[in-house]
C-alpha positions as CSV (number, residue, x, y, z in Angstrom):
1,M,249.5,-126.6,-54.9
2,F,248.6,-126.0,-51.5
3,F,247.3,-122.8,-52.1
4,I,245.2,-123.7,-54.8
5,L,243.5,-126.8,-52.8
6,S,242.8,-123.8,-49.8
7,K,241.0,-122.2,-52.3
8,T,239.1,-124.6,-53.8
9,V,238.8,-128.2,-52.5
10,A,238.7,-126.7,-49.2
11,S,235.5,-125.3,-49.0
12,L,233.6,-128.1,-49.7
13,F,234.4,-129.3,-46.3
14,F,232.5,-126.6,-44.8
15,P,229.8,-127.8,-42.3
16,S,227.0,-126.3,-44.5
17,N,228.2,-127.0,-47.7
18,L,228.7,-130.6,-46.5
19,L,224.7,-130.8,-45.5
20,I,223.2,-129.4,-48.7
21,F,225.6,-131.6,-50.7
22,L,223.5,-134.4,-48.2
23,G,220.3,-133.9,-49.0
24,L,221.2,-132.9,-52.5
25,A,222.6,-136.4,-53.1
26,G,218.9,-137.8,-50.7
27,V,216.9,-135.8,-53.4
28,A,218.4,-137.3,-56.5
29,L,218.7,-140.8,-54.5
30,M,214.9,-140.4,-54.2
31,R,214.4,-140.8,-58.1
32,T,215.7,-144.1,-57.9
33,R,215.2,-147.6,-56.4
34,R,216.7,-146.3,-53.3
35,K,214.0,-143.8,-52.5
36,R,214.2,-144.8,-48.4
37,A,217.6,-144.1,-48.6
38,G,217.0,-140.7,-49.9
39,A,214.7,-139.4,-47.9
40,L,216.4,-140.2,-45.0
41,M,219.2,-138.7,-46.3
42,A,217.3,-135.8,-47.1
43,A,215.7,-135.3,-43.6
44,A,218.9,-135.9,-42.2
45,S,220.2,-132.6,-43.7
46,L,216.9,-131.0,-43.1
47,V,217.3,-131.5,-39.3
48,L,221.2,-131.4,-39.0
49,L,221.0,-127.8,-40.6
50,T,218.5,-126.3,-38.7
51,A,220.3,-127.7,-35.7
52,A,223.9,-126.4,-37.0
53,G,222.1,-123.5,-37.7
54,F,220.6,-122.7,-34.1
55,L,222.2,-124.5,-31.6
56,P,225.5,-122.7,-30.5
57,V,227.8,-125.3,-32.1
58,G,229.5,-122.6,-34.3
59,S,230.1,-120.0,-31.2
60,L,231.3,-122.8,-28.9
61,L,234.3,-123.9,-31.2
62,I,235.0,-120.1,-32.3
63,H,234.9,-119.5,-28.1
64,V,237.7,-122.0,-27.9
65,L,239.9,-120.9,-30.4
66,E,239.5,-117.2,-29.3
67,S,240.0,-118.2,-25.6
68,R,243.7,-119.4,-26.2
69,F,245.2,-116.1,-26.6
70,P,244.5,-113.4,-24.2
71,P,244.5,-109.9,-24.5
72,W,248.2,-108.4,-25.0
73,D,249.3,-107.1,-21.3
74,A,250.5,-103.4,-22.4
75,G,252.5,-103.7,-18.6
76,R,255.2,-105.4,-20.6
77,G,256.8,-102.6,-22.2
78,A,256.7,-100.9,-25.8
79,P,257.6,-103.6,-28.4
80,D,260.3,-103.2,-31.1
81,G,258.4,-104.3,-33.9
82,I,254.5,-104.7,-34.7
83,V,253.3,-106.7,-37.5
84,I,249.5,-106.7,-38.9
85,L,248.1,-109.8,-40.8
86,G,246.1,-109.1,-44.0
87,G,242.1,-109.5,-43.9
88,S,241.2,-106.0,-43.2
89,I,240.7,-104.6,-46.4
90,A,238.8,-105.9,-49.6
91,P,241.2,-105.1,-52.3
92,E,238.8,-105.4,-55.2
93,L,235.9,-103.2,-53.7
94,S,238.8,-100.6,-52.9
95,G,240.4,-100.7,-56.6
96,D,236.2,-100.1,-57.8
97,Y,235.5,-97.2,-55.7
98,G,239.1,-95.9,-55.5
99,E,239.5,-95.6,-51.7
100,P,240.3,-98.4,-48.9
101,V,237.4,-100.5,-48.0
102,I,237.4,-102.3,-44.9
103,A,235.8,-105.9,-45.0
104,G,235.9,-108.7,-42.2
105,G,238.7,-108.0,-39.8
106,G,238.8,-104.4,-39.0
107,G,239.9,-104.3,-35.5
108,R,243.1,-105.0,-37.2
109,I,243.0,-101.5,-38.7
110,V,241.9,-99.8,-35.6
111,A,244.2,-101.7,-33.7
112,M,247.2,-100.7,-36.4
113,V,246.3,-96.7,-35.8
114,K,246.3,-97.4,-32.1
115,L,249.7,-99.1,-31.6
116,A,251.4,-96.5,-34.3
117,R,250.1,-93.7,-32.3
118,A,250.9,-95.3,-28.8
119,Y,254.4,-96.6,-29.7
120,P,256.3,-93.8,-32.7
121,D,259.3,-95.5,-32.2
122,A,258.2,-99.2,-33.1
123,R,258.4,-100.8,-36.5
124,I,255.0,-101.4,-38.5
125,V,254.5,-104.0,-40.8
126,Y,251.3,-104.9,-43.0
127,S,251.1,-107.9,-44.6
128,G,248.9,-108.5,-47.3
129,G,249.1,-110.2,-50.8
130,D,246.5,-110.9,-53.2
131,A,244.8,-113.9,-51.8
132,S,242.2,-114.1,-54.7
133,L,242.6,-118.0,-56.5
134,F,243.6,-116.4,-59.9
135,G,245.5,-113.1,-58.4
136,N,243.2,-110.4,-60.2
137,F,242.2,-108.6,-56.9
138,G,245.4,-106.7,-56.3
139,S,247.6,-106.5,-53.1
140,E,245.1,-105.6,-50.1
141,A,248.7,-103.9,-49.0
142,G,248.6,-101.5,-51.6
143,F,245.7,-99.2,-49.7
144,V,247.3,-99.0,-46.5
145,H,249.3,-96.0,-46.6
146,S,246.0,-93.9,-48.0
147,L,244.1,-95.5,-44.8
148,L,247.0,-94.3,-43.0
149,E,247.2,-91.0,-44.0
150,S,243.1,-90.6,-43.5
151,F,243.5,-91.1,-39.7
152,G,246.6,-88.3,-39.5
153,I,249.5,-91.1,-39.5
154,P,252.3,-90.6,-42.2
155,G,252.6,-93.4,-44.4
156,S,256.0,-93.9,-43.9
157,R,255.4,-95.3,-40.5
158,V,254.6,-98.9,-42.0
159,I,256.2,-101.2,-44.1
160,L,254.1,-102.7,-47.2
161,E,254.7,-106.8,-47.4
162,T,252.7,-107.4,-50.2
163,R,253.4,-111.1,-51.4
164,A,251.7,-113.1,-49.1
165,R,249.0,-115.0,-49.9
166,N,248.3,-116.9,-46.9
167,T,249.3,-117.2,-43.3
168,A,252.9,-119.3,-43.7
169,E,253.5,-116.7,-46.5
170,N,252.9,-114.0,-43.9
171,A,255.3,-115.2,-41.3
172,A,257.7,-116.4,-44.0
173,Y,257.9,-113.1,-45.7
174,V,257.9,-110.9,-42.7
175,K,260.6,-112.1,-41.4
176,D,262.8,-111.9,-44.7
177,L,261.7,-108.4,-44.8
178,V,262.4,-107.1,-41.2
179,N,265.3,-109.8,-39.9
180,P,264.7,-109.4,-36.5
181,R,267.4,-109.2,-33.8
182,P,267.6,-111.8,-30.8
183,G,266.1,-109.8,-28.1
184,E,263.5,-107.6,-29.9
185,R,259.6,-108.0,-28.9
186,W,257.1,-107.7,-31.5
187,L,253.5,-108.3,-32.0
188,V,251.5,-109.9,-34.2
189,V,248.1,-108.8,-34.8
190,T,245.2,-110.7,-35.9
191,S,241.9,-111.8,-35.5
192,A,241.2,-113.6,-32.1
193,Q,240.0,-117.1,-33.7
194,H,242.7,-116.6,-36.3
195,M,245.6,-116.1,-33.7
196,P,246.6,-120.4,-32.5
197,R,247.3,-120.8,-36.6
198,A,249.0,-117.3,-36.9
199,I,251.3,-117.8,-33.9
200,G,251.9,-121.5,-35.2
201,C,253.1,-120.2,-38.4
202,F,255.4,-117.7,-36.9
203,R,257.0,-120.1,-34.9
204,K,257.5,-122.8,-37.4
205,A,259.5,-119.3,-39.3
206,G,261.5,-119.1,-36.5
207,F,260.0,-115.3,-35.6
208,A,259.4,-115.2,-31.9
209,V,256.0,-112.9,-31.7
210,E,253.6,-112.1,-29.1
211,A,250.3,-112.1,-29.7
212,Y,247.7,-109.3,-29.7
213,P,244.2,-110.4,-30.7
214,V,241.6,-108.5,-32.0
215,D,237.7,-109.0,-33.4
216,W,236.2,-111.3,-30.8
217,Q,233.1,-112.9,-32.0
218,T,232.3,-114.3,-28.6
219,R,232.0,-113.5,-25.0
220,R,235.4,-113.9,-23.0
221,T,233.1,-115.8,-20.3
222,L,231.8,-118.8,-22.5
223,N,228.1,-117.6,-22.8
224,P,226.2,-120.3,-25.3
225,A,222.6,-118.8,-26.7
226,W,220.9,-120.0,-29.6
227,S,221.5,-118.3,-32.9
228,R,218.9,-115.7,-33.7
229,T,218.8,-116.8,-37.4
230,L,219.7,-119.7,-39.0
231,S,222.6,-118.0,-41.8
232,N,224.5,-116.7,-38.8
233,G,224.8,-119.6,-36.8
234,L,225.8,-121.5,-40.0
235,A,228.5,-119.0,-40.8
236,Q,229.6,-119.0,-37.4
237,L,230.0,-122.7,-37.6
238,D,231.7,-122.3,-41.4
239,A,233.9,-119.6,-39.5
240,A,234.8,-121.9,-36.9
241,A,235.3,-124.8,-39.3
242,Y,237.4,-123.0,-41.7
243,E,240.4,-122.5,-38.7
244,W,240.0,-126.1,-37.1
245,I,240.5,-127.2,-40.6
246,G,243.3,-124.6,-41.0
247,L,245.2,-125.8,-37.9
248,L,245.0,-129.5,-38.7
249,A,246.0,-128.7,-43.0
250,Y,248.8,-126.5,-41.9
251,R,250.3,-129.4,-38.9
252,L,249.9,-131.9,-41.8
253,T,251.7,-130.1,-44.2
254,G,254.3,-128.8,-42.0
255,K,253.9,-125.0,-41.7
256,T,253.4,-125.6,-38.4
257,T,254.7,-127.8,-35.6
258,E,251.6,-128.0,-33.3
259,I,248.1,-128.3,-34.1
260,F,246.8,-126.2,-31.5
261,P,249.3,-123.9,-30.5
262,S,249.4,-122.6,-27.0
263,P,251.0,-119.3,-25.4
């Protein structure tokens, strides 16, 4: 049920969608006796959409997420294992074109290649099942081996976990797959803004990992600036809202034990 709701109802809470619905409701009311209230709602929708799109609200919210966990310190020594969370490969497009198509989160693939070369003895797991609502896109993990081999790295270096559809399942299924031993050091690689939720899920699963964030969208030093386009600003705000809503939903449903995990 949680998975279905996350793929359907959750999208209604994206700020851009909420503001559009507010405007549409206002337009509908303008055709009734509540014309004044409808006009106010429609005007408020337009003003809020403009403010949300051009003001740095989304980038500020993303920055808070991304600055929660610092870049990984290689000086701590070689890890025993590395977990790459899915989100880098578009399985439906990869299936269409017969080769891996990199979607959002390409930094995870770059990190996988980099770490595979830097730590040849480390165990590497790529976790990414079919996260589509109807399970008809296929597993993105199925394209990882051919992608690695295109970089000159044997596909056998990476263990594939192909069942996980969300972050909580990533953590639970990978733990069962690798059975980490006490004292082992494992990294988890995911986008910086997604890292707090990922760490929370791995802690809940009882799998101690170190954060290896990638794919930063904001500067390390806070530098808010107006968005150049309305669409870009709204996209940032929706991305931030997705993570903040996810953090709350995961805590309320017991998939994490903290609303905003820290190092």
